[in-house]
C-alpha beads as a LAMMPS data file, in Angstrom:
LAMMPS data file: protein, C-alpha beads

177 atoms
176 bonds

1 atom types
1 bond types

-500.0 500.0 xlo xhi
-500.0 500.0 ylo yhi
-500.0 500.0 zlo zhi

Masses

1 110.0

Atoms # bond

1 1 1 246.354 82.393 387.924
2 1 1 249.847 82.959 389.041
3 1 1 252.286 85.701 388.025
4 1 1 253.957 83.744 385.224
5 1 1 250.707 83.019 383.424
6 1 1 249.703 86.683 383.752
7 1 1 253.054 87.711 382.313
8 1 1 252.638 85.297 379.368
9 1 1 249.095 86.579 378.727
10 1 1 250.343 90.153 378.743
11 1 1 253.200 89.387 376.284
12 1 1 250.774 87.564 373.965
13 1 1 248.340 90.517 373.959
14 1 1 251.178 92.963 373.180
15 1 1 252.350 90.791 370.252
16 1 1 248.788 90.581 368.862
17 1 1 248.327 94.340 369.171
18 1 1 251.570 95.026 367.347
19 1 1 250.664 92.533 364.597
20 1 1 247.291 94.265 364.141
21 1 1 248.939 97.670 363.829
22 1 1 251.143 96.459 360.972
23 1 1 248.224 95.709 358.609
24 1 1 247.186 98.324 356.037
25 1 1 250.222 100.532 356.509
26 1 1 251.521 101.676 353.142
27 1 1 255.125 102.554 352.990
28 1 1 255.504 103.438 349.271
29 1 1 253.378 105.571 346.962
30 1 1 252.813 102.623 344.624
31 1 1 250.818 100.775 347.298
32 1 1 247.704 102.934 346.824
33 1 1 246.538 102.578 343.221
34 1 1 242.892 102.995 344.259
35 1 1 243.649 106.407 345.768
36 1 1 245.375 107.618 342.597
37 1 1 242.493 106.398 340.455
38 1 1 239.915 108.134 342.662
39 1 1 241.848 111.453 342.558
40 1 1 242.112 111.210 338.757
41 1 1 238.369 110.542 338.473
42 1 1 237.452 113.499 340.688
43 1 1 239.690 115.815 338.664
44 1 1 238.139 114.603 335.410
45 1 1 234.571 115.444 336.508
46 1 1 233.155 118.670 335.093
47 1 1 232.836 121.551 337.564
48 1 1 229.297 122.147 338.848
49 1 1 227.629 125.260 337.414
50 1 1 227.802 128.445 339.467
51 1 1 224.671 129.992 340.904
52 1 1 223.519 133.098 339.038
53 1 1 224.342 136.462 340.582
54 1 1 221.541 137.994 342.664
55 1 1 219.564 140.780 341.025
56 1 1 220.493 144.175 342.453
57 1 1 217.561 146.184 343.762
58 1 1 217.153 149.695 342.487
59 1 1 216.600 152.127 345.329
60 1 1 214.696 155.262 344.607
61 1 1 216.603 158.441 345.280
62 1 1 215.441 161.053 347.747
63 1 1 215.994 164.719 347.158
64 1 1 216.216 166.903 350.271
65 1 1 214.163 169.996 349.514
66 1 1 214.403 171.883 352.805
67 1 1 217.556 173.892 352.099
68 1 1 216.006 177.156 353.220
69 1 1 214.783 175.828 356.568
70 1 1 216.501 175.763 359.961
71 1 1 219.143 173.049 360.352
72 1 1 217.761 170.662 363.002
73 1 1 221.198 169.359 363.944
74 1 1 222.947 172.579 364.867
75 1 1 220.249 174.625 366.593
76 1 1 218.373 171.872 368.388
77 1 1 220.346 172.137 371.636
78 1 1 221.036 175.859 371.607
79 1 1 219.861 177.676 374.684
80 1 1 217.473 180.369 373.376
81 1 1 217.790 182.624 376.436
82 1 1 221.559 183.075 376.065
83 1 1 222.736 180.734 378.800
84 1 1 220.902 182.261 381.743
85 1 1 219.053 180.026 384.178
86 1 1 220.186 177.425 386.681
87 1 1 223.892 177.325 387.392
88 1 1 226.088 176.067 390.213
89 1 1 227.305 178.899 392.413
90 1 1 231.078 179.152 391.793
91 1 1 231.530 181.366 394.889
92 1 1 229.868 178.924 397.307
93 1 1 232.238 177.248 399.733
94 1 1 232.377 173.491 399.084
95 1 1 231.258 171.190 401.875
96 1 1 233.207 168.042 402.911
97 1 1 230.735 165.556 401.374
98 1 1 231.051 167.210 397.936
99 1 1 234.458 165.579 397.562
100 1 1 232.830 162.133 397.160
101 1 1 230.560 160.717 394.442
102 1 1 226.994 160.234 395.660
103 1 1 227.084 156.475 395.067
104 1 1 230.076 156.118 397.397
105 1 1 228.172 157.602 400.359
106 1 1 226.172 155.317 402.680
107 1 1 223.205 156.386 404.819
108 1 1 223.612 154.527 408.091
109 1 1 220.723 155.923 410.138
110 1 1 218.956 158.944 411.629
111 1 1 218.900 160.846 414.913
112 1 1 215.989 162.783 416.363
113 1 1 212.454 162.885 415.137
114 1 1 209.880 164.987 413.348
115 1 1 211.159 168.257 411.895
116 1 1 214.511 167.915 413.693
117 1 1 215.399 164.603 412.038
118 1 1 219.123 164.403 411.189
119 1 1 220.525 161.843 408.762
120 1 1 223.798 160.011 409.354
121 1 1 225.999 159.392 406.332
122 1 1 229.294 157.510 406.239
123 1 1 231.789 158.648 403.615
124 1 1 234.527 156.492 402.057
125 1 1 237.018 158.025 404.507
126 1 1 235.048 156.203 407.302
127 1 1 233.860 159.472 408.891
128 1 1 230.173 159.808 409.827
129 1 1 228.548 163.136 408.898
130 1 1 225.263 164.672 410.110
131 1 1 222.942 165.698 407.292
132 1 1 220.168 168.317 407.410
133 1 1 218.175 169.923 404.589
134 1 1 220.213 172.581 402.801
135 1 1 223.544 170.755 403.074
136 1 1 225.352 169.923 399.820
137 1 1 226.708 166.444 399.078
138 1 1 227.945 164.506 396.040
139 1 1 229.964 165.806 393.100
140 1 1 226.979 167.156 391.139
141 1 1 226.110 170.121 393.423
142 1 1 223.477 168.018 395.206
143 1 1 221.495 170.061 397.764
144 1 1 219.608 168.043 400.415
145 1 1 215.873 168.783 400.268
146 1 1 214.598 166.307 402.860
147 1 1 215.747 163.840 405.500
148 1 1 213.457 160.889 406.210
149 1 1 213.750 157.726 408.314
150 1 1 214.706 155.579 405.298
151 1 1 216.236 158.034 402.810
152 1 1 217.801 161.405 402.133
153 1 1 216.410 163.259 399.127
154 1 1 218.374 165.846 397.184
155 1 1 218.360 167.831 393.942
156 1 1 221.490 167.712 391.778
157 1 1 222.524 170.181 389.074
158 1 1 223.810 168.351 386.014
159 1 1 224.963 169.770 382.662
160 1 1 222.450 169.355 379.835
161 1 1 225.106 169.039 377.127
162 1 1 224.372 172.420 375.547
163 1 1 225.967 174.742 378.074
164 1 1 222.986 174.806 380.438
165 1 1 222.077 172.970 383.621
166 1 1 219.205 170.708 384.642
167 1 1 217.850 169.795 388.068
168 1 1 217.763 166.054 388.697
169 1 1 216.224 164.417 391.772
170 1 1 218.372 161.905 393.617
171 1 1 218.147 159.967 396.862
172 1 1 220.407 158.174 399.279
173 1 1 218.627 155.180 400.829
174 1 1 219.245 153.545 404.179
175 1 1 221.266 150.323 403.856
176 1 1 219.554 147.254 405.361
177 1 1 222.585 145.511 406.805

Bonds

1 1 1 2
2 1 2 3
3 1 3 4
4 1 4 5
5 1 5 6
6 1 6 7
7 1 7 8
8 1 8 9
9 1 9 10
10 1 10 11
11 1 11 12
12 1 12 13
13 1 13 14
14 1 14 15
15 1 15 16
16 1 16 17
17 1 17 18
18 1 18 19
19 1 19 20
20 1 20 21
21 1 21 22
22 1 22 23
23 1 23 24
24 1 24 25
25 1 25 26
26 1 26 27
27 1 27 28
28 1 28 29
29 1 29 30
30 1 30 31
31 1 31 32
32 1 32 33
33 1 33 34
34 1 34 35
35 1 35 36
36 1 36 37
37 1 37 38
38 1 38 39
39 1 39 40
40 1 40 41
41 1 41 42
42 1 42 43
43 1 43 44
44 1 44 45
45 1 45 46
46 1 46 47
47 1 47 48
48 1 48 49
49 1 49 50
50 1 50 51
51 1 51 52
52 1 52 53
53 1 53 54
54 1 54 55
55 1 55 56
56 1 56 57
57 1 57 58
58 1 58 59
59 1 59 60
60 1 60 61
61 1 61 62
62 1 62 63
63 1 63 64
64 1 64 65
65 1 65 66
66 1 66 67
67 1 67 68
68 1 68 69
69 1 69 70
70 1 70 71
71 1 71 72
72 1 72 73
73 1 73 74
74 1 74 75
75 1 75 76
76 1 76 77
77 1 77 78
78 1 78 79
79 1 79 80
80 1 80 81
81 1 81 82
82 1 82 83
83 1 83 84
84 1 84 85
85 1 85 86
86 1 86 87
87 1 87 88
88 1 88 89
89 1 89 90
90 1 90 91
91 1 91 92
92 1 92 93
93 1 93 94
94 1 94 95
95 1 95 96
96 1 96 97
97 1 97 98
98 1 98 99
99 1 99 100
100 1 100 101
101 1 101 102
102 1 102 103
103 1 103 104
104 1 104 105
105 1 105 106
106 1 106 107
107 1 107 108
108 1 108 109
109 1 109 110
110 1 110 111
111 1 111 112
112 1 112 113
113 1 113 114
114 1 114 115
115 1 115 116
116 1 116 117
117 1 117 118
118 1 118 119
119 1 119 120
120 1 120 121
121 1 121 122
122 1 122 123
123 1 123 124
124 1 124 125
125 1 125 126
126 1 126 127
127 1 127 128
128 1 128 129
129 1 129 130
130 1 130 131
131 1 131 132
132 1 132 133
133 1 133 134
134 1 134 135
135 1 135 136
136 1 136 137
137 1 137 138
138 1 138 139
139 1 139 140
140 1 140 141
141 1 141 142
142 1 142 143
143 1 143 144
144 1 144 145
145 1 145 146
146 1 146 147
147 1 147 148
148 1 148 149
149 1 149 150
150 1 150 151
151 1 151 152
152 1 152 153
153 1 153 154
154 1 154 155
155 1 155 156
156 1 156 157
157 1 157 158
158 1 158 159
159 1 159 160
160 1 160 161
161 1 161 162
162 1 162 163
163 1 163 164
164 1 164 165
165 1 165 166
166 1 166 167
167 1 167 168
168 1 168 169
169 1 169 170
170 1 170 171
171 1 171 172
172 1 172 173
173 1 173 174
174 1 174 175
175 1 175 176
176 1 176 177
């Protein structure tokens, strides 16, 4: 096939496509009598019946008869001993690692051995600190209770929500990088 026959074939296919598109196109509203008849028939049909309303369940009422008893929602968290007990020491001088949240500190290793084991912790300010038992770190008054080869254990003081304080164990593990 040469270029002229391809051109003629292309023109013929375009003409056939355009002729096929012209069929069935209605240009005036009078060209669709079947559509009007169908719409009229659908409108003339009776409406289907509605489903009956569901029956409402009757719930039995409950009468609260403990008016003279202690209210469980107001006294449940009250501290019976007047707020004494564990508390952070407000007069204690803060240590450098208490400026950072515990989850932002990274244990990077240890130095020494046995009872003289010292933990190495890197803070977000990229300074490495030496950690021994008794040192405070983290923002929850966390006091270091033990330094081990793979972790540093501490006890944090956290508020209990009722004006008191609770001890919570925490640990800082050695990163395997």
